[in-house]
The first five atom37 places (N, CA, C, CB, O) and aatype in JSON, in Angstrom:
{
  "aatype": [20, 20, 20, 20, 20, 20, 20, 20, 20, 20, 20, 20, 20, 20, 20, 20, 20, 20, 20, 20, 20, 20, 20, 20, 20, 20, 20, 20, 20, 20, 20, 20, 20, 20, 20, 20, 20, 20, 20, 20, 20, 20, 20, 20, 20, 20, 20, 20, 20, 20, 20, 20, 20, 20, 20, 20, 20, 20, 20, 20, 20, 20, 20, 20, 20, 20, 20, 20, 20, 20, 20, 20, 20, 20, 20, 20, 20, 20, 20, 20, 20, 20, 20, 20, 20, 20, 20, 20, 20, 20, 20, 20, 20, 20, 20, 20, 20, 20],
  "atom_mask": [
    [1, 1, 1, 1, 1],
    [1, 1, 1, 1, 1],
    [1, 1, 1, 1, 1],
    [1, 1, 1, 1, 1],
    [1, 1, 1, 1, 1],
    [1, 1, 1, 1, 1],
    [1, 1, 1, 1, 1],
    [1, 1, 1, 1, 1],
    [1, 1, 1, 1, 1],
    [1, 1, 1, 1, 1],
    [1, 1, 1, 1, 1],
    [1, 1, 1, 1, 1],
    [1, 1, 1, 1, 1],
    [1, 1, 1, 1, 1],
    [1, 1, 1, 1, 1],
    [1, 1, 1, 1, 1],
    [1, 1, 1, 1, 1],
    [1, 1, 1, 1, 1],
    [1, 1, 1, 1, 1],
    [1, 1, 1, 1, 1],
    [1, 1, 1, 1, 1],
    [1, 1, 1, 1, 1],
    [1, 1, 1, 1, 1],
    [1, 1, 1, 1, 1],
    [1, 1, 1, 1, 1],
    [1, 1, 1, 1, 1],
    [1, 1, 1, 1, 1],
    [1, 1, 1, 1, 1],
    [1, 1, 1, 1, 1],
    [1, 1, 1, 1, 1],
    [1, 1, 1, 1, 1],
    [1, 1, 1, 1, 1],
    [1, 1, 1, 1, 1],
    [1, 1, 1, 1, 1],
    [1, 1, 1, 1, 1],
    [1, 1, 1, 1, 1],
    [1, 1, 1, 1, 1],
    [1, 1, 1, 1, 1],
    [1, 1, 1, 1, 1],
    [1, 1, 1, 1, 1],
    [1, 1, 1, 1, 1],
    [1, 1, 1, 1, 1],
    [1, 1, 1, 1, 1],
    [1, 1, 1, 1, 1],
    [1, 1, 1, 1, 1],
    [1, 1, 1, 1, 1],
    [1, 1, 1, 1, 1],
    [1, 1, 1, 1, 1],
    [1, 1, 1, 1, 1],
    [1, 1, 1, 1, 1],
    [1, 1, 1, 1, 1],
    [1, 1, 1, 1, 1],
    [1, 1, 1, 1, 1],
    [1, 1, 1, 1, 1],
    [1, 1, 1, 1, 1],
    [1, 1, 1, 1, 1],
    [1, 1, 1, 1, 1],
    [1, 1, 1, 1, 1],
    [1, 1, 1, 1, 1],
    [1, 1, 1, 1, 1],
    [1, 1, 1, 1, 1],
    [1, 1, 1, 1, 1],
    [1, 1, 1, 1, 1],
    [1, 1, 1, 1, 1],
    [1, 1, 1, 1, 1],
    [1, 1, 1, 1, 1],
    [1, 1, 1, 1, 1],
    [1, 1, 1, 1, 1],
    [1, 1, 1, 1, 1],
    [1, 1, 1, 1, 1],
    [1, 1, 1, 1, 1],
    [1, 1, 1, 1, 1],
    [1, 1, 1, 1, 1],
    [1, 1, 1, 1, 1],
    [1, 1, 1, 1, 1],
    [1, 1, 1, 1, 1],
    [1, 1, 1, 1, 1],
    [1, 1, 1, 1, 1],
    [1, 1, 1, 1, 1],
    [1, 1, 1, 1, 1],
    [1, 1, 1, 1, 1],
    [1, 1, 1, 1, 1],
    [1, 1, 1, 1, 1],
    [1, 1, 1, 1, 1],
    [1, 1, 1, 1, 1],
    [1, 1, 1, 1, 1],
    [1, 1, 1, 1, 1],
    [1, 1, 1, 1, 1],
    [1, 1, 1, 1, 1],
    [1, 1, 1, 1, 1],
    [1, 1, 1, 1, 1],
    [1, 1, 1, 1, 1],
    [1, 1, 1, 1, 1],
    [1, 1, 1, 1, 1],
    [1, 1, 1, 1, 1],
    [1, 1, 1, 1, 1],
    [1, 1, 1, 1, 1],
    [1, 1, 1, 1, 1]
  ],
  "atom_positions": [
    [[16.44, -19.46, 7.31], [16.39, -18.13, 6.73], [14.98, -17.81, 6.24], [17.4, -18.01, 5.59], [14.5, -16.69, 6.42]],
    [[14.32, -18.8, 5.61], [12.96, -18.57, 5.12], [12.0, -18.3, 6.27], [12.48, -19.77, 4.31], [11.11, -17.46, 6.16]],
    [[12.19, -19.03, 7.38], [11.31, -18.85, 8.53], [11.49, -17.44, 9.1], [11.59, -19.91, 9.62], [10.51, -16.79, 9.48]],
    [[12.71, -16.98, 9.15], [13.0, -15.63, 9.66], [12.34, -14.58, 8.78], [14.54, -15.4, 9.73], [11.79, -13.6, 9.28]],
    [[12.4, -14.78, 7.47], [11.78, -13.83, 6.54], [10.26, -13.8, 6.73], [12.12, -14.2, 5.08], [9.65, -12.73, 6.72]],
    [[9.65, -14.97, 6.91], [8.2, -15.04, 7.11], [7.8, -14.3, 8.39], [7.74, -16.5, 7.17], [6.8, -13.59, 8.42]],
    [[8.59, -14.48, 9.44], [8.31, -13.8, 10.71], [8.42, -12.29, 10.51], [9.27, -14.29, 11.83], [7.58, -11.53, 10.99]],
    [[9.46, -11.86, 9.8], [9.65, -10.44, 9.55], [8.49, -9.85, 8.76], [10.96, -10.21, 8.8], [7.98, -8.78, 9.1]],
    [[8.05, -10.55, 7.73], [6.93, -10.07, 6.92], [5.66, -10.01, 7.75], [6.72, -10.98, 5.69], [4.89, -9.05, 7.63]],
    [[5.43, -11.01, 8.58], [4.23, -11.02, 9.43], [4.24, -9.84, 10.4], [4.14, -12.35, 10.22], [3.23, -9.17, 10.59]],
    [[5.4, -9.58, 11.01], [5.52, -8.45, 11.93], [5.31, -7.13, 11.18], [6.9, -8.46, 12.64], [4.65, -6.22, 11.68]],
    [[5.89, -7.03, 9.99], [5.73, -5.81, 9.2], [4.27, -5.58, 8.82], [6.6, -5.87, 7.94], [3.78, -4.45, 8.85]],
    [[3.57, -6.65, 8.46], [2.15, -6.52, 8.12], [1.33, -6.06, 9.32], [1.6, -7.86, 7.59], [0.44, -5.22, 9.18]],
    [[1.63, -6.62, 10.47], [0.91, -6.2, 11.68], [1.19, -4.74, 12.0], [1.3, -7.08, 12.86], [0.28, -3.99, 12.36]],
    [[2.44, -4.34, 11.86], [2.8, -2.95, 12.13], [2.12, -2.02, 11.14], [4.32, -2.76, 12.08], [1.64, -0.95, 11.52]],
    [[2.08, -2.41, 9.88], [1.44, -1.58, 8.87], [-0.06, -1.51, 9.09], [1.74, -2.12, 7.48], [-0.67, -0.46, 8.88]],
    [[-0.66, -2.6, 9.51], [-2.1, -2.62, 9.76], [-2.52, -1.68, 10.87], [-2.54, -4.02, 10.1], [-3.65, -1.2, 10.89]],
    [[-1.62, -1.39, 11.78], [-1.93, -0.49, 12.89], [-1.74, 0.97, 12.52], [-1.05, -0.82, 14.09], [-2.12, 1.86, 13.28]],
    [[-1.17, 1.21, 11.36], [-0.91, 2.59, 10.94], [-2.16, 3.24, 10.37], [0.21, 2.63, 9.91], [-3.06, 2.58, 9.86]],
    [[-2.18, 4.54, 10.47], [-3.2, 5.3, 9.77], [-2.5, 6.18, 8.76], [-4.08, 6.14, 10.76], [-1.37, 6.61, 8.99]],
    [[-3.15, 6.44, 7.68], [-2.55, 7.26, 6.64], [-2.89, 8.72, 6.89], [-3.03, 6.81, 5.24], [-4.06, 9.06, 7.04]],
    [[-1.88, 9.58, 6.93], [-2.18, 10.99, 7.1], [-2.96, 11.51, 5.91], [-0.88, 11.79, 7.3], [-2.69, 11.15, 4.77]],
    [[-3.92, 12.36, 6.17], [-4.75, 12.9, 5.1], [-3.91, 13.77, 4.16], [-5.91, 13.72, 5.67], [-4.17, 13.83, 2.96]],
    [[-2.91, 14.43, 4.71], [-2.09, 15.33, 3.9], [-0.82, 14.66, 3.39], [-1.74, 16.56, 4.7], [0.23, 15.3, 3.33]],
    [[-0.89, 13.38, 3.03], [0.27, 12.68, 2.51], [0.76, 13.42, 1.26], [-0.07, 11.19, 2.18], [-0.03, 13.75, 0.38]],
    [[2.06, 13.68, 1.21], [2.62, 14.48, 0.13], [2.5, 13.77, -1.21], [4.08, 14.81, 0.42], [3.01, 12.66, -1.4]],
    [[1.83, 14.43, -2.15], [1.7, 13.9, -3.5], [2.23, 14.92, -4.49], [0.23, 13.53, -3.83], [2.2, 16.13, -4.24]],
    [[2.71, 14.41, -5.6], [3.17, 15.27, -6.68], [1.93, 15.86, -7.35], [4.07, 14.48, -7.71], [1.08, 15.12, -7.85]],
    [[1.82, 17.16, -7.38], [0.62, 17.83, -7.92], [0.4, 17.53, -9.4], [0.72, 19.33, -7.71], [-0.74, 17.46, -9.85]],
    [[1.47, 17.35, -10.17], [1.32, 17.13, -11.61], [0.94, 15.69, -11.96], [2.61, 17.5, -12.32], [0.25, 15.46, -12.95]],
    [[1.38, 14.71, -11.15], [1.1, 13.31, -11.47], [0.1, 12.66, -10.52], [2.38, 12.52, -11.45], [-0.59, 11.72, -10.91]],
    [[0.02, 13.14, -9.29], [-0.87, 12.54, -8.3], [-0.23, 11.39, -7.53], [-2.11, 12.04, -8.96], [-0.85, 10.85, -6.62]],
    [[1.0, 11.02, -7.89], [1.69, 9.93, -7.19], [2.3, 10.44, -5.89], [2.78, 9.32, -8.1], [2.62, 11.62, -5.75]],
    [[2.46, 9.52, -4.93], [3.09, 9.87, -3.66], [4.52, 10.3, -3.91], [3.03, 8.69, -2.67], [5.24, 9.69, -4.7]],
    [[4.94, 11.36, -3.22], [6.34, 11.8, -3.35], [7.27, 10.81, -2.66], [6.52, 13.21, -2.75], [8.37, 10.55, -3.13]],
    [[6.8, 10.27, -1.54], [7.62, 9.3, -0.8], [6.72, 8.19, -0.27], [8.4, 9.99, 0.37], [5.73, 8.45, 0.42]],
    [[7.07, 6.96, -0.59], [6.32, 5.81, -0.12], [6.67, 5.56, 1.34], [6.62, 4.55, -0.99], [7.85, 5.57, 1.7]],
    [[5.68, 5.34, 2.21], [5.99, 5.04, 3.62], [6.95, 3.86, 3.72], [4.69, 4.75, 4.4], [6.84, 2.88, 2.99]],
    [[7.9, 3.96, 4.65], [8.95, 2.96, 4.78], [8.38, 1.56, 5.0], [9.87, 3.32, 5.93], [8.88, 0.59, 4.42]],
    [[7.35, 1.43, 5.83], [6.75, 0.13, 6.1], [6.17, -0.5, 4.86], [5.68, 0.26, 7.15], [6.23, -1.72, 4.69]],
    [[5.6, 0.31, 4.0], [5.02, -0.19, 2.75], [6.13, -0.66, 1.83], [4.16, 0.91, 2.06], [6.04, -1.74, 1.24]],
    [[7.18, 0.13, 1.7], [8.3, -0.23, 0.83], [8.96, -1.53, 1.28], [9.33, 0.89, 0.79], [9.42, -2.32, 0.45]],
    [[9.02, -1.77, 2.59], [9.66, -2.98, 3.11], [8.91, -4.25, 2.76], [9.8, -2.88, 4.6], [9.53, -5.29, 2.53]],
    [[7.58, -4.19, 2.72], [6.82, -5.42, 2.5], [6.34, -5.59, 1.06], [5.64, -5.45, 3.43], [5.77, -6.63, 0.73]],
    [[6.55, -4.59, 0.21], [6.09, -4.68, -1.18], [6.94, -5.67, -1.97], [6.13, -3.29, -1.85], [8.16, -5.74, -1.79]],
    [[6.28, -6.43, -2.83], [7.0, -7.38, -3.7], [7.92, -6.59, -4.63], [6.0, -8.26, -4.52], [7.58, -5.49, -5.06]],
    [[9.09, -7.16, -4.96], [10.11, -6.41, -5.7], [9.79, -6.13, -7.17], [11.37, -7.15, -5.64], [10.41, -5.25, -7.76]],
    [[8.85, -6.83, -7.77], [8.58, -6.66, -9.2], [7.67, -5.47, -9.51], [7.95, -7.92, -9.75], [7.32, -5.25, -10.67]],
    [[7.29, -4.69, -8.51], [6.34, -3.6, -8.69], [7.04, -2.25, -8.78], [5.34, -3.57, -7.55], [8.15, -2.08, -8.27]],
    [[6.41, -1.3, -9.45], [6.95, 0.04, -9.61], [6.65, 0.86, -8.36], [6.35, 0.72, -10.88], [5.53, 1.34, -8.18]],
    [[7.64, 1.03, -7.5], [7.44, 1.78, -6.26], [7.65, 3.28, -6.43], [8.39, 1.26, -5.19], [7.55, 4.05, -5.47]],
    [[7.95, 3.7, -7.65], [8.15, 5.13, -7.93], [6.84, 5.82, -8.28], [9.15, 5.31, -9.07], [6.74, 7.04, -8.16]],
    [[5.83, 5.06, -8.71], [4.56, 5.64, -9.12], [3.42, 4.95, -8.37], [4.36, 5.5, -10.66], [2.75, 4.07, -8.89]],
    [[3.23, 5.39, -7.12], [2.24, 4.78, -6.22], [1.25, 5.85, -5.76], [2.94, 4.12, -5.0], [1.62, 6.99, -5.51]],
    [[-0.02, 5.45, -5.67], [-1.05, 6.32, -5.11], [-1.7, 5.6, -3.94], [-2.11, 6.72, -6.19], [-1.61, 4.37, -3.83]],
    [[-2.35, 6.36, -3.08], [-3.15, 5.78, -2.01], [-4.59, 6.16, -2.27], [-2.67, 6.28, -0.59], [-4.92, 7.34, -2.42]],
    [[-5.47, 5.16, -2.32], [-6.9, 5.41, -2.55], [-7.63, 5.37, -1.21], [-7.5, 4.36, -3.55], [-7.78, 4.3, -0.63]],
    [[-8.09, 6.51, -0.73], [-8.8, 6.54, 0.56], [-10.09, 5.72, 0.54], [-9.11, 7.96, 0.95], [-10.52, 5.23, 1.59]],
    [[-10.73, 5.59, -0.62], [-12.0, 4.86, -0.68], [-11.86, 3.38, -0.37], [-12.61, 5.03, -2.04], [-12.8, 2.77, 0.13]],
    [[-10.7, 2.78, -0.65], [-10.51, 1.37, -0.29], [-9.39, 1.17, 0.72], [-10.22, 0.55, -1.54], [-9.2, 0.06, 1.22]],
    [[-8.64, 2.24, 1.03], [-7.57, 2.15, 2.02], [-6.34, 1.4, 1.53], [-8.08, 1.49, 3.24], [-5.53, 0.96, 2.34]],
    [[-6.2, 1.26, 0.21], [-5.09, 0.47, -0.35], [-4.15, 1.34, -1.19], [-5.63, -0.69, -1.19], [-4.52, 2.4, -1.69]],
    [[-2.92, 0.83, -1.34], [-1.93, 1.46, -2.2], [-2.01, 0.8, -3.57], [-0.49, 1.33, -1.59], [-2.18, -0.41, -3.68]],
    [[-1.88, 1.61, -4.63], [-1.94, 1.14, -6.01], [-0.71, 1.67, -6.74], [-3.25, 1.61, -6.71], [-0.24, 2.77, -6.46]],
    [[-0.18, 0.88, -7.68], [0.99, 1.32, -8.44], [0.68, 1.3, -9.94], [2.21, 0.43, -8.13], [-0.2, 0.58, -10.4]],
    [[1.43, 2.09, -10.68], [1.26, 2.18, -12.13], [2.06, 1.07, -12.79], [1.7, 3.59, -12.67], [3.29, 1.01, -12.66]],
    [[1.35, 0.2, -13.5], [1.99, -0.91, -14.22], [1.96, -0.61, -15.71], [1.27, -2.27, -13.91], [0.89, -0.38, -16.29]],
    [[3.13, -0.6, -16.33], [3.22, -0.37, -17.77], [3.47, -1.72, -18.42], [4.36, 0.66, -18.12], [4.56, -2.28, -18.32]],
    [[2.45, -2.24, -19.08], [2.54, -3.54, -19.75], [2.76, -3.38, -21.24], [1.29, -4.36, -19.49], [2.82, -2.25, -21.74]],
    [[2.88, -4.5, -21.96], [3.12, -4.43, -23.4], [1.92, -3.89, -24.19], [3.48, -5.81, -23.92], [2.08, -3.39, -25.3]],
    [[0.73, -3.99, -23.62], [-0.48, -3.57, -24.33], [-1.08, -2.3, -23.73], [-1.51, -4.68, -24.31], [-1.54, -1.42, -24.45]],
    [[-1.09, -2.22, -22.4], [-1.73, -1.07, -21.75], [-1.01, -0.69, -20.46], [-3.19, -1.38, -21.46], [-0.23, -1.45, -19.91]],
    [[-1.31, 0.52, -20.01], [-0.82, 1.01, -18.73], [-2.02, 1.1, -17.81], [-0.08, 2.4, -18.86], [-3.04, 1.69, -18.17]],
    [[-1.9, 0.52, -16.62], [-3.04, 0.48, -15.7], [-2.56, 0.56, -14.26], [-3.87, -0.78, -15.92], [-1.38, 0.32, -13.98]],
    [[-3.46, 0.89, -13.37], [-3.16, 0.9, -11.94], [-3.51, -0.47, -11.36], [-3.93, 2.04, -11.21], [-4.6, -0.98, -11.59]],
    [[-2.58, -1.05, -10.62], [-2.78, -2.34, -9.98], [-2.56, -2.21, -8.48], [-1.83, -3.41, -10.58], [-1.8, -1.34, -8.05]],
    [[-3.21, -3.05, -7.68], [-2.98, -2.98, -6.23], [-1.55, -3.38, -5.88], [-3.98, -3.88, -5.49], [-1.03, -4.37, -6.4]],
    [[-0.93, -2.6, -5.02], [0.41, -2.92, -4.53], [0.29, -4.14, -3.63], [1.05, -1.7, -3.75], [-0.57, -4.19, -2.76]],
    [[1.15, -5.14, -3.84], [1.02, -6.41, -3.13], [2.31, -6.79, -2.41], [0.63, -7.52, -4.09], [3.4, -6.34, -2.75]],
    [[2.13, -7.65, -1.39], [3.27, -8.19, -0.65], [3.86, -9.33, -1.47], [2.85, -8.67, 0.78], [3.32, -9.69, -2.51]],
    [[4.96, -9.89, -0.99], [5.6, -11.03, -1.65], [4.62, -12.21, -1.72], [6.88, -11.44, -0.91], [4.66, -12.99, -2.66]],
    [[3.75, -12.32, -0.71], [2.77, -13.41, -0.68], [1.57, -13.15, -1.58], [2.3, -13.64, 0.74], [0.72, -14.02, -1.74]],
    [[1.48, -11.96, -2.17], [0.39, -11.63, -3.07], [-0.79, -10.93, -2.41], [-0.09, -12.86, -3.7], [-1.82, -10.72, -3.05]],
    [[-0.65, -10.56, -1.15], [-1.73, -9.86, -0.46], [-1.68, -8.37, -0.78], [-1.65, -10.08, 1.08], [-0.59, -7.79, -0.84]],
    [[-2.85, -7.73, -0.98], [-2.84, -6.28, -1.21], [-2.37, -5.53, 0.03], [-4.24, -5.79, -1.63], [-2.64, -5.95, 1.16]],
    [[-1.66, -4.43, -0.17], [-1.17, -3.63, 0.95], [-2.18, -2.52, 1.2], [0.26, -3.04, 0.65], [-2.32, -1.58, 0.41]],
    [[-2.87, -2.64, 2.32], [-3.92, -1.69, 2.69], [-3.74, -1.29, 4.15], [-5.33, -2.3, 2.47], [-3.11, -1.99, 4.93]],
    [[-4.3, -0.15, 4.49], [-4.3, 0.29, 5.88], [-5.56, -0.21, 6.54], [-4.19, 1.83, 5.99], [-6.53, -0.59, 5.88]],
    [[-5.54, -0.22, 7.84], [-6.71, -0.65, 8.59], [-7.71, 0.49, 8.62], [-6.32, -1.09, 10.04], [-7.41, 1.58, 9.09]],
    [[-8.9, 0.24, 8.11], [-9.94, 1.26, 8.11], [-10.59, 1.3, 9.48], [-10.99, 0.99, 7.01], [-10.86, 0.26, 10.07]],
    [[-10.83, 2.49, 9.97], [-11.48, 2.6, 11.27], [-12.96, 2.25, 11.12], [-11.31, 4.03, 11.87], [-13.59, 2.58, 10.12]],
    [[-13.48, 1.57, 12.12], [-14.88, 1.15, 12.08], [-15.78, 2.36, 12.27], [-15.17, 0.09, 13.16], [-15.55, 3.2, 13.14]],
    [[-16.82, 2.44, 11.44], [-17.77, 3.54, 11.56], [-18.85, 3.12, 12.55], [-18.38, 3.91, 10.18], [-19.36, 2.0, 12.47]],
    [[-19.21, 4.0, 13.47], [-20.25, 3.65, 14.44], [-21.6, 3.49, 13.73], [-20.35, 4.71, 15.55], [-21.93, 4.25, 12.82]],
    [[-22.35, 2.52, 14.17], [-23.68, 2.32, 13.59], [-24.67, 3.23, 14.29], [-24.12, 0.83, 13.69], [-24.59, 3.44, 15.5]],
    [[-25.59, 3.74, 13.53], [-26.6, 4.64, 14.08], [-27.92, 3.88, 14.13], [-26.74, 5.94, 13.23], [-28.4, 3.36, 13.12]],
    [[-28.49, 3.81, 15.32], [-29.78, 3.14, 15.45], [-30.88, 4.17, 15.61], [-29.77, 2.16, 16.65], [-30.66, 5.25, 16.16]],
    [[-32.05, 3.84, 15.11], [-33.15, 4.8, 15.2], [-34.18, 4.41, 16.23], [-33.82, 4.96, 13.87], [-35.16, 5.12, 16.42]]
  ]
}
């Protein structure tokens, strides 16, 4: 069963890595959080994270969630069960030679 889960997570990560994030991803105007988390992201996210308050940062290509702790509230990177950050694959920028 554990081996099957690992294979599933690996396939999900590969599928997510091939995705691109639409520029017009629906966000709540008052909070800035995504209205709906992409299904692939929700499937591979570790269960202890707040999936109701997630943002996507285009500058790093990663998903971040709002963590409310005993001392402070902060944004943390959304992670897989293995602890890897959930990010999209950034397209390579062409180099300009002079």
